[in-house]
Biopython code that builds the backbone (N, CA, C, O; Angstrom):
import numpy as np
from Bio.PDB.StructureBuilder import StructureBuilder

atoms = [
    (1, "MET", "N", (46.119, -65.686, 87.768)),
    (1, "MET", "CA", (45.262, -66.611, 87.059)),
    (1, "MET", "C", (45.708, -68.038, 87.373)),
    (1, "MET", "O", (46.882, -68.380, 87.232)),
    (2, "ASN", "N", (44.780, -68.840, 87.790)),
    (2, "ASN", "CA", (45.041, -70.254, 88.044)),
    (2, "ASN", "C", (44.619, -71.050, 86.823)),
    (2, "ASN", "O", (43.513, -70.872, 86.313)),
    (3, "LEU", "N", (45.498, -71.928, 86.351)),
    (3, "LEU", "CA", (45.206, -72.771, 85.201)),
    (3, "LEU", "C", (45.277, -74.226, 85.630)),
    (3, "LEU", "O", (46.273, -74.669, 86.202)),
    (4, "LYS", "N", (44.202, -74.969, 85.346)),
    (4, "LYS", "CA", (44.156, -76.390, 85.665)),
    (4, "LYS", "C", (43.826, -77.146, 84.386)),
    (4, "LYS", "O", (42.773, -76.930, 83.784)),
    (5, "VAL", "N", (44.724, -78.030, 83.973)),
    (5, "VAL", "CA", (44.517, -78.833, 82.767)),
    (5, "VAL", "C", (44.424, -80.287, 83.194)),
    (5, "VAL", "O", (45.355, -80.824, 83.794)),
    (6, "THR", "N", (43.299, -80.926, 82.886)),
    (6, "THR", "CA", (43.106, -82.330, 83.232)),
    (6, "THR", "C", (42.778, -83.127, 81.975)),
    (6, "THR", "O", (42.228, -82.597, 81.009)),
    (7, "GLY", "N", (43.121, -84.393, 82.008)),
    (7, "GLY", "CA", (42.842, -85.279, 80.890)),
    (7, "GLY", "C", (42.047, -86.488, 81.338)),
    (7, "GLY", "O", (42.401, -87.154, 82.310)),
    (8, "LEU", "N", (40.968, -86.767, 80.621)),
    (8, "LEU", "CA", (40.176, -87.966, 80.884)),
    (8, "LEU", "C", (40.522, -88.999, 79.818)),
    (8, "LEU", "O", (40.316, -88.762, 78.628)),
    (9, "HIS", "N", (41.041, -90.125, 80.238)),
    (9, "HIS", "CA", (41.452, -91.215, 79.362)),
    (9, "HIS", "C", (42.634, -90.835, 78.467)),
    (9, "HIS", "O", (42.842, -91.442, 77.416)),
    (10, "LEU", "N", (43.405, -89.831, 78.884)),
    (10, "LEU", "CA", (44.625, -89.483, 78.173)),
    (10, "LEU", "C", (45.557, -88.746, 79.115)),
    (10, "LEU", "O", (45.133, -88.177, 80.121)),
    (11, "GLU", "N", (46.827, -88.768, 78.770)),
    (11, "GLU", "CA", (47.841, -88.089, 79.572)),
    (11, "GLU", "C", (48.101, -86.714, 78.971)),
    (11, "GLU", "O", (48.283, -86.581, 77.761)),
    (12, "VAL", "N", (48.119, -85.707, 79.811)),
    (12, "VAL", "CA", (48.393, -84.346, 79.362)),
    (12, "VAL", "C", (49.909, -84.176, 79.301)),
    (12, "VAL", "O", (50.578, -84.115, 80.333)),
    (13, "THR", "N", (50.435, -84.100, 78.098)),
    (13, "THR", "CA", (51.878, -83.972, 77.905)),
    (13, "THR", "C", (52.293, -82.518, 78.090)),
    (13, "THR", "O", (51.460, -81.618, 77.974)),
    (14, "PRO", "N", (53.569, -82.278, 78.375)),
    (14, "PRO", "CA", (54.038, -80.888, 78.506)),
    (14, "PRO", "C", (53.818, -80.057, 77.238)),
    (14, "PRO", "O", (53.530, -78.863, 77.323)),
    (15, "SER", "N", (53.953, -80.678, 76.071)),
    (15, "SER", "CA", (53.731, -79.928, 74.827)),
    (15, "SER", "C", (52.261, -79.544, 74.664)),
    (15, "SER", "O", (51.951, -78.459, 74.172)),
    (16, "LEU", "N", (51.369, -80.421, 75.071)),
    (16, "LEU", "CA", (49.937, -80.134, 75.012)),
    (16, "LEU", "C", (49.578, -79.011, 75.984)),
    (16, "LEU", "O", (48.798, -78.117, 75.655)),
    (17, "ARG", "N", (50.149, -79.067, 77.170)),
    (17, "ARG", "CA", (49.904, -78.014, 78.163)),
    (17, "ARG", "C", (50.452, -76.665, 77.679)),
    (17, "ARG", "O", (49.807, -75.632, 77.855)),
    (18, "GLU", "N", (51.636, -76.678, 77.074)),
    (18, "GLU", "CA", (52.231, -75.449, 76.552)),
    (18, "GLU", "C", (51.380, -74.875, 75.416)),
    (18, "GLU", "O", (51.217, -73.659, 75.315)),
    (19, "TYR", "N", (50.840, -75.748, 74.563)),
    (19, "TYR", "CA", (49.979, -75.320, 73.459)),
    (19, "TYR", "C", (48.734, -74.610, 73.998)),
    (19, "TYR", "O", (48.320, -73.579, 73.468)),
    (20, "ILE", "N", (48.145, -75.166, 75.048)),
    (20, "ILE", "CA", (46.964, -74.555, 75.663)),
    (20, "ILE", "C", (47.317, -73.212, 76.292)),
    (20, "ILE", "O", (46.570, -72.245, 76.146)),
    (21, "GLU", "N", (48.438, -73.144, 76.982)),
    (21, "GLU", "CA", (48.863, -71.880, 77.605)),
    (21, "GLU", "C", (49.093, -70.794, 76.557)),
    (21, "GLU", "O", (48.727, -69.638, 76.770)),
    (22, "ASN", "N", (49.700, -71.163, 75.419)),
    (22, "ASN", "CA", (49.938, -70.189, 74.353)),
    (22, "ASN", "C", (48.621, -69.686, 73.770)),
    (22, "ASN", "O", (48.494, -68.502, 73.457)),
    (23, "LYS", "N", (47.652, -70.566, 73.623)),
    (23, "LYS", "CA", (46.353, -70.173, 73.089)),
    (23, "LYS", "C", (45.595, -69.293, 74.079)),
    (23, "LYS", "O", (44.849, -68.405, 73.668)),
    (24, "LEU", "N", (45.776, -69.529, 75.378)),
    (24, "LEU", "CA", (45.065, -68.747, 76.391)),
    (24, "LEU", "C", (45.637, -67.341, 76.550)),
    (24, "LEU", "O", (44.979, -66.478, 77.130)),
    (25, "GLU", "N", (46.840, -67.092, 76.051)),
    (25, "GLU", "CA", (47.404, -65.748, 76.106)),
    (25, "GLU", "C", (46.518, -64.764, 75.362)),
    (25, "GLU", "O", (46.412, -63.601, 75.749)),
    (26, "ARG", "N", (45.886, -65.226, 74.302)),
    (26, "ARG", "CA", (44.975, -64.393, 73.524)),
    (26, "ARG", "C", (43.797, -63.926, 74.376)),
    (26, "ARG", "O", (43.340, -62.790, 74.244)),
    (27, "ILE", "N", (43.314, -64.795, 75.240)),
    (27, "ILE", "CA", (42.177, -64.458, 76.099)),
    (27, "ILE", "C", (42.600, -63.460, 77.173)),
    (27, "ILE", "O", (41.877, -62.507, 77.461)),
    (28, "THR", "N", (43.761, -63.681, 77.755)),
    (28, "THR", "CA", (44.204, -62.799, 78.834)),
    (28, "THR", "C", (44.589, -61.415, 78.316)),
    (28, "THR", "O", (44.681, -60.471, 79.100)),
    (29, "ARG", "N", (44.815, -61.280, 77.003)),
    (29, "ARG", "CA", (45.056, -59.960, 76.431)),
    (29, "ARG", "C", (43.775, -59.133, 76.411)),
    (29, "ARG", "O", (43.814, -57.914, 76.575)),
    (30, "HIS", "N", (42.640, -59.802, 76.209)),
    (30, "HIS", "CA", (41.364, -59.096, 76.134)),
    (30, "HIS", "C", (40.841, -58.700, 77.513)),
    (30, "HIS", "O", (40.345, -57.591, 77.705)),
    (31, "VAL", "N", (40.958, -59.611, 78.458)),
    (31, "VAL", "CA", (40.406, -59.376, 79.792)),
    (31, "VAL", "C", (41.501, -59.624, 80.805)),
    (31, "VAL", "O", (42.168, -60.658, 80.765)),
    (32, "ASP", "N", (41.693, -58.676, 81.718)),
    (32, "ASP", "CA", (42.774, -58.814, 82.683)),
    (32, "ASP", "C", (42.321, -59.357, 84.032)),
    (32, "ASP", "O", (43.159, -59.618, 84.895)),
    (33, "HIS", "N", (41.025, -59.534, 84.236)),
    (33, "HIS", "CA", (40.540, -60.004, 85.526)),
    (33, "HIS", "C", (40.049, -61.454, 85.463)),
    (33, "HIS", "O", (38.962, -61.775, 85.943)),
    (34, "VAL", "N", (40.866, -62.317, 84.864)),
    (34, "VAL", "CA", (40.570, -63.754, 84.833)),
    (34, "VAL", "C", (41.001, -64.352, 86.169)),
    (34, "VAL", "O", (42.155, -64.209, 86.574)),
    (35, "ILE", "N", (40.082, -65.015, 86.845)),
    (35, "ILE", "CA", (40.379, -65.582, 88.154)),
    (35, "ILE", "C", (40.893, -67.010, 88.030)),
    (35, "ILE", "O", (41.924, -67.359, 88.604)),
    (36, "ASP", "N", (40.164, -67.837, 87.273)),
    (36, "ASP", "CA", (40.473, -69.265, 87.223)),
    (36, "ASP", "C", (40.090, -69.818, 85.864)),
    (36, "ASP", "O", (39.053, -69.450, 85.310)),
    (37, "ILE", "N", (40.928, -70.709, 85.316)),
    (37, "ILE", "CA", (40.624, -71.403, 84.066)),
    (37, "ILE", "C", (40.840, -72.888, 84.280)),
    (37, "ILE", "O", (41.889, -73.313, 84.765)),
    (38, "SER", "N", (39.834, -73.674, 83.912)),
    (38, "SER", "CA", (39.919, -75.123, 84.024)),
    (38, "SER", "C", (39.664, -75.740, 82.642)),
    (38, "SER", "O", (38.601, -75.543, 82.055)),
    (39, "VAL", "N", (40.645, -76.483, 82.135)),
    (39, "VAL", "CA", (40.540, -77.113, 80.818)),
    (39, "VAL", "C", (40.496, -78.624, 81.019)),
    (39, "VAL", "O", (41.329, -79.188, 81.729)),
    (40, "THR", "N", (39.523, -79.273, 80.391)),
    (40, "THR", "CA", (39.394, -80.731, 80.461)),
    (40, "THR", "C", (39.465, -81.290, 79.049)),
    (40, "THR", "O", (38.704, -80.885, 78.170)),
    (41, "LEU", "N", (40.385, -82.223, 78.842)),
    (41, "LEU", "CA", (40.560, -82.882, 77.554)),
    (41, "LEU", "C", (40.140, -84.336, 77.704)),
    (41, "LEU", "O", (40.487, -84.990, 78.687)),
    (42, "SER", "N", (39.394, -84.840, 76.730)),
    (42, "SER", "CA", (38.943, -86.225, 76.829)),
    (42, "SER", "C", (38.950, -86.890, 75.458)),
    (42, "SER", "O", (38.871, -86.232, 74.421)),
    (43, "VAL", "N", (39.045, -88.211, 75.489)),
    (43, "VAL", "CA", (39.034, -89.015, 74.275)),
    (43, "VAL", "C", (37.932, -90.053, 74.412)),
    (43, "VAL", "O", (37.862, -90.766, 75.413)),
    (44, "ASP", "N", (37.071, -90.136, 73.404)),
    (44, "ASP", "CA", (36.005, -91.128, 73.388)),
    (44, "ASP", "C", (35.961, -91.742, 71.993)),
    (44, "ASP", "O", (35.342, -91.193, 71.081)),
    (45, "LYS", "N", (36.616, -92.871, 71.839)),
    (45, "LYS", "CA", (36.780, -93.557, 70.565)),
    (45, "LYS", "C", (37.431, -92.636, 69.542)),
    (45, "LYS", "O", (38.621, -92.346, 69.662)),
    (46, "LEU", "N", (36.695, -92.169, 68.547)),
    (46, "LEU", "CA", (37.285, -91.340, 67.497)),
    (46, "LEU", "C", (37.066, -89.847, 67.714)),
    (46, "LEU", "O", (37.506, -89.033, 66.902)),
    (47, "VAL", "N", (36.395, -89.483, 68.795)),
    (47, "VAL", "CA", (36.078, -88.077, 69.056)),
    (47, "VAL", "C", (36.985, -87.536, 70.154)),
    (47, "VAL", "O", (37.044, -88.083, 71.255)),
    (48, "GLN", "N", (37.691, -86.454, 69.837)),
    (48, "GLN", "CA", (38.531, -85.763, 70.805)),
    (48, "GLN", "C", (37.733, -84.544, 71.280)),
    (48, "GLN", "O", (37.245, -83.762, 70.464)),
    (49, "LYS", "N", (37.604, -84.388, 72.581)),
    (49, "LYS", "CA", (36.760, -83.326, 73.119)),
    (49, "LYS", "C", (37.569, -82.447, 74.061)),
    (49, "LYS", "O", (38.365, -82.934, 74.865)),
    (50, "ALA", "N", (37.347, -81.142, 73.945)),
    (50, "ALA", "CA", (37.998, -80.170, 74.824)),
    (50, "ALA", "C", (36.914, -79.294, 75.447)),
    (50, "ALA", "O", (36.005, -78.830, 74.758)),
    (51, "GLU", "N", (37.020, -79.074, 76.754)),
    (51, "GLU", "CA", (36.081, -78.227, 77.476)),
    (51, "GLU", "C", (36.865, -77.217, 78.286)),
    (51, "GLU", "O", (37.981, -77.496, 78.726)),
    (52, "VAL", "N", (36.286, -76.044, 78.484)),
    (52, "VAL", "CA", (36.931, -75.021, 79.297)),
    (52, "VAL", "C", (35.876, -74.330, 80.156)),
    (52, "VAL", "O", (34.763, -74.051, 79.710)),
    (53, "ASN", "N", (36.260, -74.065, 81.394)),
    (53, "ASN", "CA", (35.474, -73.254, 82.318)),
    (53, "ASN", "C", (36.341, -72.068, 82.698)),
    (53, "ASN", "O", (37.426, -72.235, 83.256)),
    (54, "VAL", "N", (35.861, -70.871, 82.396)),
    (54, "VAL", "CA", (36.595, -69.653, 82.711)),
    (54, "VAL", "C", (35.792, -68.877, 83.743)),
    (54, "VAL", "O", (34.619, -68.568, 83.537)),
    (55, "HIS", "N", (36.440, -68.572, 84.846)),
    (55, "HIS", "CA", (35.803, -67.807, 85.915)),
    (55, "HIS", "C", (36.357, -66.392, 85.869)),
    (55, "HIS", "O", (37.498, -66.138, 86.257)),
    (56, "LEU", "N", (35.516, -65.469, 85.382)),
    (56, "LEU", "CA", (35.871, -64.056, 85.326)),
    (56, "LEU", "C", (35.235, -63.341, 86.503)),
    (56, "LEU", "O", (34.408, -63.910, 87.215)),
    (57, "SER", "N", (35.615, -62.119, 86.698)),
    (57, "SER", "CA", (35.005, -61.319, 87.738)),
    (57, "SER", "C", (33.565, -61.003, 87.327)),
    (57, "SER", "O", (33.335, -60.141, 86.478)),
    (58, "GLY", "N", (32.607, -61.696, 87.924)),
    (58, "GLY", "CA", (31.201, -61.467, 87.629)),
    (58, "GLY", "C", (30.611, -62.364, 86.568)),
    (58, "GLY", "O", (29.442, -62.183, 86.228)),
    (59, "LYS", "N", (31.337, -63.314, 86.023)),
    (59, "LYS", "CA", (30.824, -64.148, 84.938)),
    (59, "LYS", "C", (31.575, -65.474, 84.893)),
    (59, "LYS", "O", (32.791, -65.512, 85.085)),
    (60, "ASP", "N", (30.850, -66.561, 84.638)),
    (60, "ASP", "CA", (31.440, -67.873, 84.391)),
    (60, "ASP", "C", (31.104, -68.271, 82.962)),
    (60, "ASP", "O", (29.955, -68.154, 82.536)),
    (61, "ILE", "N", (32.099, -68.740, 82.225)),
    (61, "ILE", "CA", (31.908, -69.142, 80.830)),
    (61, "ILE", "C", (32.298, -70.605, 80.693)),
    (61, "ILE", "O", (33.383, -71.006, 81.114)),
    (62, "HIS", "N", (31.404, -71.410, 80.098)),
    (62, "HIS", "CA", (31.677, -72.827, 79.837)),
    (62, "HIS", "C", (31.510, -73.067, 78.346)),
    (62, "HIS", "O", (30.484, -72.718, 77.761)),
    (63, "ILE", "N", (32.540, -73.673, 77.728)),
    (63, "ILE", "CA", (32.518, -73.936, 76.290)),
    (63, "ILE", "C", (33.061, -75.332, 76.030)),
    (63, "ILE", "O", (33.990, -75.786, 76.698)),
    (64, "GLU", "N", (32.467, -76.011, 75.042)),
    (64, "GLU", "CA", (32.897, -77.344, 74.621)),
    (64, "GLU", "C", (33.157, -77.349, 73.123)),
    (64, "GLU", "O", (32.519, -76.613, 72.370)),
    (65, "ALA", "N", (34.100, -78.185, 72.695)),
    (65, "ALA", "CA", (34.377, -78.374, 71.270)),
    (65, "ALA", "C", (34.832, -79.809, 71.043)),
    (65, "ALA", "O", (35.606, -80.350, 71.833)),
    (66, "SER", "N", (34.355, -80.424, 69.968)),
    (66, "SER", "CA", (34.726, -81.797, 69.616)),
    (66, "SER", "C", (35.213, -81.835, 68.176)),
    (66, "SER", "O", (34.598, -81.256, 67.281)),
    (67, "GLU", "N", (36.316, -82.519, 67.972)),
    (67, "GLU", "CA", (36.898, -82.678, 66.640)),
    (67, "GLU", "C", (37.564, -84.051, 66.561)),
    (67, "GLU", "O", (37.637, -84.772, 67.556)),
    (68, "ALA", "N", (38.049, -84.403, 65.372)),
    (68, "ALA", "CA", (38.756, -85.671, 65.203)),
    (68, "ALA", "C", (40.181, -85.583, 65.745)),
    (68, "ALA", "O", (40.754, -86.594, 66.152)),
    (69, "ASP", "N", (40.750, -84.384, 65.752)),
    (69, "ASP", "CA", (42.103, -84.147, 66.249)),
    (69, "ASP", "C", (42.019, -83.272, 67.494)),
    (69, "ASP", "O", (41.247, -82.313, 67.526)),
    (70, "LEU", "N", (42.803, -83.592, 68.514)),
    (70, "LEU", "CA", (42.745, -82.859, 69.777)),
    (70, "LEU", "C", (43.217, -81.418, 69.616)),
    (70, "LEU", "O", (42.635, -80.510, 70.209)),
    (71, "TYR", "N", (44.264, -81.196, 68.820)),
    (71, "TYR", "CA", (44.755, -79.837, 68.602)),
    (71, "TYR", "C", (43.711, -78.996, 67.852)),
    (71, "TYR", "O", (43.557, -77.808, 68.133)),
    (72, "ALA", "N", (43.003, -79.603, 66.911)),
    (72, "ALA", "CA", (41.933, -78.897, 66.204)),
    (72, "ALA", "C", (40.791, -78.563, 67.158)),
    (72, "ALA", "O", (40.198, -77.489, 67.060)),
    (73, "ALA", "N", (40.479, -79.471, 68.077)),
    (73, "ALA", "CA", (39.440, -79.204, 69.075)),
    (73, "ALA", "C", (39.839, -78.037, 69.972)),
    (73, "ALA", "O", (38.999, -77.208, 70.323)),
    (74, "ILE", "N", (41.106, -77.970, 70.341)),
    (74, "ILE", "CA", (41.591, -76.863, 71.171)),
    (74, "ILE", "C", (41.501, -75.552, 70.395)),
    (74, "ILE", "O", (41.123, -74.527, 70.963)),
    (75, "ASP", "N", (41.845, -75.570, 69.104)),
    (75, "ASP", "CA", (41.751, -74.361, 68.282)),
    (75, "ASP", "C", (40.309, -73.858, 68.197)),
    (75, "ASP", "O", (40.058, -72.665, 68.367)),
    (76, "VAL", "N", (39.371, -74.755, 67.936)),
    (76, "VAL", "CA", (37.957, -74.383, 67.854)),
    (76, "VAL", "C", (37.476, -73.861, 69.203)),
    (76, "VAL", "O", (36.731, -72.884, 69.270)),
    (77, "LEU", "N", (37.902, -74.512, 70.260)),
    (77, "LEU", "CA", (37.529, -74.100, 71.613)),
    (77, "LEU", "C", (38.013, -72.690, 71.917)),
    (77, "LEU", "O", (37.264, -71.880, 72.462)),
    (78, "MET", "N", (39.246, -72.397, 71.573)),
    (78, "MET", "CA", (39.803, -71.075, 71.860)),
    (78, "MET", "C", (39.148, -69.992, 71.010)),
    (78, "MET", "O", (38.997, -68.859, 71.468)),
    (79, "ASP", "N", (38.756, -70.323, 69.775)),
    (79, "ASP", "CA", (38.039, -69.353, 68.948)),
    (79, "ASP", "C", (36.679, -69.018, 69.566)),
    (79, "ASP", "O", (36.289, -67.852, 69.622)),
    (80, "LYS", "N", (35.966, -70.040, 70.028)),
    (80, "LYS", "CA", (34.679, -69.817, 70.684)),
    (80, "LYS", "C", (34.855, -69.008, 71.973)),
    (80, "LYS", "O", (34.082, -68.093, 72.256)),
    (81, "LEU", "N", (35.864, -69.355, 72.732)),
    (81, "LEU", "CA", (36.122, -68.659, 73.989)),
    (81, "LEU", "C", (36.483, -67.194, 73.732)),
    (81, "LEU", "O", (36.050, -66.307, 74.468)),
    (82, "ASP", "N", (37.266, -66.946, 72.699)),
    (82, "ASP", "CA", (37.646, -65.582, 72.354)),
    (82, "ASP", "C", (36.409, -64.743, 72.026)),
    (82, "ASP", "O", (36.296, -63.600, 72.470)),
    (83, "ARG", "N", (35.488, -65.309, 71.251)),
    (83, "ARG", "CA", (34.263, -64.582, 70.913)),
    (83, "ARG", "C", (33.420, -64.296, 72.148)),
    (83, "ARG", "O", (32.872, -63.202, 72.285)),
    (84, "GLN", "N", (33.312, -65.271, 73.048)),
    (84, "GLN", "CA", (32.511, -65.077, 74.256)),
    (84, "GLN", "C", (33.123, -64.035, 75.189)),
    (84, "GLN", "O", (32.400, -63.235, 75.782)),
    (85, "VAL", "N", (34.435, -64.040, 75.321)),
    (85, "VAL", "CA", (35.105, -63.073, 76.193)),
    (85, "VAL", "C", (34.961, -61.669, 75.620)),
    (85, "VAL", "O", (34.728, -60.720, 76.369)),
    (86, "LEU", "N", (35.098, -61.521, 74.300)),
    (86, "LEU", "CA", (34.913, -60.210, 73.684)),
    (86, "LEU", "C", (33.480, -59.721, 73.847)),
    (86, "LEU", "O", (33.246, -58.534, 74.072)),
    (87, "LYS", "N", (32.520, -60.636, 73.734)),
    (87, "LYS", "CA", (31.111, -60.288, 73.927)),
    (87, "LYS", "C", (30.866, -59.810, 75.356)),
    (87, "LYS", "O", (30.159, -58.827, 75.576)),
    (88, "TYR", "N", (31.454, -60.513, 76.324)),
    (88, "TYR", "CA", (31.321, -60.119, 77.725)),
    (88, "TYR", "C", (31.964, -58.762, 77.971)),
    (88, "TYR", "O", (31.396, -57.920, 78.667)),
    (89, "LYS", "N", (33.140, -58.548, 77.406)),
    (89, "LYS", "CA", (33.845, -57.287, 77.594)),
    (89, "LYS", "C", (33.065, -56.134, 76.969)),
    (89, "LYS", "O", (32.997, -55.044, 77.536)),
    (90, "GLU", "N", (32.474, -56.379, 75.796)),
    (90, "GLU", "CA", (31.686, -55.347, 75.135)),
    (90, "GLU", "C", (30.456, -54.970, 75.963)),
    (90, "GLU", "O", (30.127, -53.791, 76.090)),
    (91, "LYS", "N", (29.788, -55.959, 76.518)),
    (91, "LYS", "CA", (28.633, -55.679, 77.375)),
    (91, "LYS", "C", (29.053, -54.894, 78.606)),
    (91, "LYS", "O", (28.347, -53.985, 79.042)),
    (92, "LEU", "N", (30.188, -55.241, 79.157)),
    (92, "LEU", "CA", (30.675, -54.569, 80.353)),
    (92, "LEU", "C", (31.007, -53.110, 80.062)),
    (92, "LEU", "O", (30.650, -52.230, 80.846)),
    (93, "THR", "N", (31.682, -52.843, 78.950)),
    (93, "THR", "CA", (32.042, -51.470, 78.617)),
    (93, "THR", "C", (30.828, -50.663, 78.189)),
    (93, "THR", "O", (30.767, -49.469, 78.486)),
    (94, "GLU", "N", (29.844, -51.270, 77.495)),
    (94, "GLU", "CA", (28.623, -50.559, 77.124)),
    (94, "GLU", "C", (27.849, -50.173, 78.373)),
    (94, "GLU", "O", (27.292, -49.077, 78.445)),
    (95, "HIS", "N", (27.810, -51.046, 79.335)),
    (95, "HIS", "CA", (27.077, -50.780, 80.564)),
    (95, "HIS", "C", (27.692, -49.616, 81.313)),
    (95, "HIS", "O", (26.981, -48.771, 81.857)),
    (96, "ARG", "N", (28.994, -49.574, 81.340)),
    (96, "ARG", "CA", (29.686, -48.510, 82.068)),
    (96, "ARG", "C", (29.720, -47.206, 81.271)),
    (96, "ARG", "O", (29.809, -46.130, 81.861)),
    (97, "ALA", "N", (29.651, -47.285, 79.960)),
    (97, "ALA", "CA", (29.744, -46.087, 79.138)),
    (97, "ALA", "C", (28.473, -45.251, 79.227)),
    (97, "ALA", "O", (28.535, -44.023, 79.158)),
    (98, "THR", "N", (27.335, -45.894, 79.378)),
    (98, "THR", "CA", (26.091, -45.137, 79.466)),
    (98, "THR", "C", (25.929, -44.607, 80.871)),
    (98, "THR", "O", (25.816, -45.372, 81.829)),
    (99, "GLY", "N", (25.919, -43.298, 80.986)),
    (99, "GLY", "CA", (25.753, -42.663, 82.288)),
    (99, "GLY", "C", (24.333, -42.841, 82.783)),
    (99, "GLY", "O", (23.412, -43.044, 81.992)),
    (100, "SER", "N", (24.160, -42.769, 84.066)),
    (100, "SER", "CA", (22.821, -42.955, 84.598)),
    (100, "SER", "C", (22.488, -41.857, 85.582)),
    (100, "SER", "O", (23.342, -41.387, 86.334)),
    (101, "GLY", "N", (21.251, -41.464, 85.561)),
    (101, "GLY", "CA", (20.703, -40.605, 86.596)),
    (101, "GLY", "C", (21.273, -39.209, 86.672)),
    (101, "GLY", "O", (21.555, -38.570, 85.659)),
    (102, "GLU", "N", (21.433, -38.755, 87.891)),
    (102, "GLU", "CA", (21.753, -37.373, 88.188)),
    (102, "GLU", "C", (23.173, -36.982, 87.775)),
    (102, "GLU", "O", (23.400, -35.841, 87.370)),
    (103, "ALA", "N", (24.108, -37.888, 87.867)),
    (103, "ALA", "CA", (25.502, -37.543, 87.573)),
    (103, "ALA", "C", (25.665, -37.134, 86.114)),
    (103, "ALA", "O", (26.338, -36.144, 85.828)),
    (104, "SER", "N", (25.066, -37.871, 85.192)),
    (104, "SER", "CA", (25.208, -37.523, 83.780)),
    (104, "SER", "C", (24.395, -36.283, 83.426)),
    (104, "SER", "O", (24.810, -35.511, 82.562)),
    (105, "GLN", "N", (23.255, -36.073, 84.066)),
    (105, "GLN", "CA", (22.438, -34.883, 83.804)),
    (105, "GLN", "C", (23.112, -33.641, 84.344)),
    (105, "GLN", "O", (23.087, -32.593, 83.699)),
    (106, "ALA", "N", (23.720, -33.743, 85.529)),
    (106, "ALA", "CA", (24.404, -32.599, 86.114)),
    (106, "ALA", "C", (25.611, -32.195, 85.280)),
    (106, "ALA", "O", (25.901, -31.006, 85.143)),
    (107, "GLN", "N", (26.307, -33.161, 84.730)),
    (107, "GLN", "CA", (27.471, -32.859, 83.920)),
    (107, "GLN", "C", (27.045, -32.285, 82.572)),
    (107, "GLN", "O", (27.743, -31.438, 82.014)),
    (108, "ALA", "N", (25.910, -32.737, 82.045)),
    (108, "ALA", "CA", (25.413, -32.224, 80.778)),
    (108, "ALA", "C", (24.968, -30.776, 80.894)),
    (108, "ALA", "O", (25.078, -30.020, 79.929)),
    (109, "SER", "N", (24.471, -30.379, 82.051)),
    (109, "SER", "CA", (23.995, -29.007, 82.234)),
    (109, "SER", "C", (25.133, -28.018, 82.418)),
    (109, "SER", "O", (24.925, -26.812, 82.283)),
    (110, "LEU", "N", (26.347, -28.505, 82.726)),
    (110, "LEU", "CA", (27.499, -27.612, 82.894)),
    (110, "LEU", "C", (28.011, -27.196, 81.593)),
    (110, "LEU", "O", (28.981, -26.441, 81.524)),
]
sb = StructureBuilder()
sb.init_structure("model")
sb.init_model(0)
sb.init_chain("A")
sb.init_seg("    ")
for serial, (resi, resn, name, xyz) in enumerate(atoms, 1):
    if name == "N":
        sb.init_residue(resn, " ", resi, " ")
    sb.init_atom(name, np.array(xyz, "f"), 0.0, 1.0, " ", f" {name:<3s}", serial, name[0])
structure = sb.get_structure()
């Protein structure tokens, strides 16, 4: 997994980067085929904004969150990302769980 953390109008400190990495561990527990993650942090007057682009095998997810505090924005962002990844994983497993065509019919007749 490649992780890229960039800051617009702010410096990404090691503690901020570590906080993001710790939060992303939750995502990598759900899905093991994460290819690339790009996190962009920005400051615009009183609004702190966090964005993430996650490139999974077969799916790209883009999520944004804005809060007054940057750490709160990251928390909201990771909660949204967690829900989207679980939704993607559920769709993937439902698709594979339903058998199709001759293979499932042949096995049912045995």
